[in-house]
C-alpha positions in Angstrom: -37.1 16.0 14.2 -34.6 15.3 16.2 -31.3 17.0 16.6 -29.8 13.7 16.5 -30.8 11.2 13.1 -32.0 7.8 15.1 -29.1 6.2 13.4 -26.9 7.6 16.3 -26.3 7.6 19.6 -26.8 10.5 21.3 -23.3 10.7 22.0 -22.0 10.1 19.0 -23.8 12.7 17.1 -22.5 15.4 19.7 -19.2 13.8 19.5 -19.4 13.9 15.7 -20.5 17.8 16.6 -17.8 18.3 18.4 -15.2 16.9 15.5 -16.1 18.9 13.4 -14.8 22.4 15.1 -11.5 20.2 14.9 -11.2 18.8 11.8 -12.0 22.3 10.3 -9.4 23.8 12.1 -6.9 20.8 10.8 -8.3 21.7 7.4 -7.9 25.0 7.7 -4.4 25.1 8.3 -3.2 21.7 6.3 -5.8 21.9 3.9 -5.8 18.0 4.6 -6.2 15.6 7.3 -9.8 16.9 8.7 -11.6 15.0 6.1 -10.3 11.8 6.8 -10.5 12.0 10.0 -14.4 12.5 10.1 -14.9 9.7 7.5 -13.1 7.4 10.0 -15.6 8.9 12.5 -18.4 8.4 10.3 -17.5 4.9 9.5 -17.2 4.0 13.7 -20.6 5.4 14.3 -22.9 5.5 11.4 -24.9 3.4 9.1 -22.8 1.9 5.9 -25.3 3.5 3.7 -24.7 6.6 5.0 -20.8 7.0 5.7 -19.9 8.7 2.0 -23.2 10.6 1.3 -23.2 12.4 5.2 -19.4 12.9 4.6 -20.0 14.7 1.3 -22.3 16.9 3.3 -20.0 17.6 6.2 -17.1 18.4 4.5 -19.6 20.6 1.9 -20.4 22.5 4.9 -16.9 22.5 6.8 -15.3 23.6 2.7 -17.6 26.3 2.2 -16.4 28.4 5.5 -12.8 28.0 4.4 -13.2 28.9 1.3 -15.2 32.3 2.4 -12.3 33.1 5.1 -10.2 32.4 1.7 -11.5 33.8 -1.0 -9.3 36.6 -1.9 -6.5 34.1 -2.1 -8.2 31.5 -4.5 -6.5 30.3 -8.1 -9.9 30.7 -10.3 -8.0 29.6 -13.5 -6.6 26.7 -11.5 -10.0 25.9 -9.7 -12.5 26.4 -13.5 -10.1 23.6 -15.4 -10.0 21.5 -12.5 -13.4 21.4 -11.7 -14.5 20.9 -15.4 -12.6 17.4 -15.2 -14.3 17.4 -11.6 -17.5 16.9 -13.5 -16.5 14.5 -16.1 -15.3 11.9 -13.1 -18.4 12.8 -11.0 -20.5 11.5 -14.1 -18.6 8.5 -14.3 -18.2 7.5 -10.5 -22.7 8.4 -10.4 -22.7 5.7 -13.3 -19.9 2.8 -12.1 -20.4 3.5 -8.7 -21.3 -0.1 -7.7 -19.1 -1.6 -9.9 -15.4 -1.0 -8.8 -13.5 -2.5 -5.3 -12.7 0.3 -3.2 -9.6 -1.3 -2.1 -8.7 -1.2 -5.6 -8.7 2.7 -5.5 -7.2 3.1 -2.2 -4.0 1.1 -3.5 -3.8 3.0 -6.8 -4.4 6.8 -4.4 -1.8 5.8 -1.7 1.0 4.7 -4.4 0.3 8.3 -6.2 0.6 10.1 -3.3 3.7 8.0 -1.8 5.9 8.0 -5.6 4.5 11.9 -5.8 6.3 12.9 -2.7 9.1 10.4 -2.6 9.9 9.7 -5.7 12.9 10.3 -7.5 12.7 14.0 -9.9 14.0 12.1 -12.7 10.9 10.0 -13.2 8.0 12.1 -11.9 4.9 12.6 -13.6 3.9 15.9 -15.0 2.5 18.1 -11.6 1.5 21.1 -13.0 -0.3 22.9 -16.6 -4.0 22.4 -17.9 -4.2 18.7 -18.8 -2.7 17.8 -15.5 -5.1 19.8 -13.6 -8.2 18.4 -15.9 -6.9 14.6 -15.3 -6.6 15.3 -11.3 -10.3 16.8 -11.4 -11.4 13.8 -13.1 -9.9 10.9 -11.1 -10.1 12.8 -8.1 -13.2 13.4 -8.4 -14.4 10.1 -9.6 -12.4 8.9 -6.5 -14.2 10.6 -4.0 -17.8 9.0 -5.0 -16.0 5.7 -3.5 -13.9 6.8 -0.7 -15.1 9.6 0.2 -12.2 11.4 1.3 -10.0 12.6 -2.0 -8.7 15.6 -0.7 -5.2 14.2 -0.3 -4.9 13.0 -3.6 -6.2 16.8 -4.9 -3.8 17.7 -2.8 -1.0 16.4 -4.4 -2.2 17.9 -7.5 -2.5 20.9 -6.4 0.9 21.4 -4.2 3.0 21.7 -7.2 1.3 24.5 -9.0 0.2 26.8 -5.9 4.0 27.7 -4.1 2.0 30.1 -2.0 0.4 28.3 1.1 -2.3 30.6 1.6 -3.3 30.7 -2.2 -2.7 26.5 -1.9 -5.2 26.1 1.0 -7.8 28.9 -0.3 -7.6 26.8 -4.3 -7.8 23.5 -2.4 -10.9 24.5 -0.3 -12.5 25.5 -3.5 -12.1 22.5 -6.0 -12.9 20.4 -2.4 -15.9 22.4 -2.2 -17.6 21.9 -5.9 -16.6 17.9 -5.9 -18.4 17.5 -2.2 -21.3 19.6 -3.3 -22.0 17.7 -6.5 -21.2 14.7 -4.8 -24.2 15.3 -2.3 -26.6 16.3 -5.4 -25.6 12.9 -7.2 -26.3 10.9 -3.8 -29.8 12.3 -3.4 -30.9 11.8 -7.2 -29.2 8.1 -6.3 -31.8 8.0 -3.5 -30.5 8.8 -0.2 -32.7 10.7 2.2 -30.6 13.2 3.8 -33.2 15.1 5.7 -32.9 13.0 9.1 -29.8 14.3 9.0 -30.1 17.8 8.4 -30.2 19.2 12.0 -27.4 17.6 13.1 -25.6 18.5 9.9 -26.7 22.2 10.4 -24.9 22.3 13.9 -21.6 20.9 12.9 -22.1 23.6 9.9 -21.2 25.8 12.8 -18.7 24.0 14.2 -17.2 23.5 11.6 -17.2 27.9 10.5 -15.9 28.3 14.1 -13.0 25.5 13.5 -12.1 27.2 10.3 -12.1 30.5 11.5 -9.7 29.4 14.3 -7.6 27.6 11.8 -7.5 30.2 9.1 -5.5 32.7 11.9 -2.9 30.0 12.4 -2.5 29.7 8.9 -1.5 33.1 8.4 1.0 32.8 10.9 2.6 29.5 10.2 6.1 29.7 8.5 5.9 28.4 4.5 9.4 25.7 5.5 7.0 24.8 8.2 4.1 24.1 6.2 5.5 22.8 3.6 7.1 19.8 5.9 4.0 19.2 7.5 2.2 18.9 4.1 4.3 16.5 3.3 4.4 14.4 6.2 0.5 14.3 6.3 0.3 12.9 3.1 2.6 10.1 3.6 0.6 9.0 6.5 -2.7 9.7 4.4 -1.0 7.6 2.0 0.0 4.9 4.5 -2.9 4.5 6.0 -4.8 3.7 2.2 -2.6 1.1 1.6 -3.1 -0.8 5.1 -6.8 -0.3 4.4 -6.4 -1.8 1.0 -3.8 -4.4 1.8 -5.4 -5.2 5.0 -2.6 -5.9 8.3 -0.9 -8.7 6.7 -0.9 -7.6 2.9 
């Protein structure tokens, strides 16, 4: 079995392996950004049918290492409630994955993130509590079946609840890990063949572990105020990217 899947060029395959280090480091520091960058790279080089399932497998490996390095900081009550909602959302997404337009979902996600970051306080939707966590799990896991990277939405649900940056990054990683793991299983049941991708995915996992290790060391040295400013900026850029993708260059 070849290290690089036959659907990819040699340069594209090794480029994705190198990118796994970079995106895992970004995700370990900020909790978001790396998954979207990897999704964009896959969209540029991989067959359309492979983008979402392979992205799920890559992000599962990346977040597995993040959870391992930050496991002591995970908020398990938050993870439990959020994951219950994720089970519901993934079940719905598996049934309806071909029936809803992805651009509509990107538009909803982009608007929600911008409003949650910049909307007036008196009009903000609830941002914490078990009901919001459960609903966030349902919506984000449903979205991930269509657009692949729902990490920014998960971030907007978890960030107001977890004031400590390390607990936030660790818990975000655990929630994303569970979603991607279940998503890989669902796509396998739906018929996607992961076997040709396994050797490259294994190398990407090793690169991702190294990137997470490097990023985790940066996270512990990053001031809280600086972290929150960077997080807000990244969320805003991601939201604008999603709106641009949904509306096209001229809306």
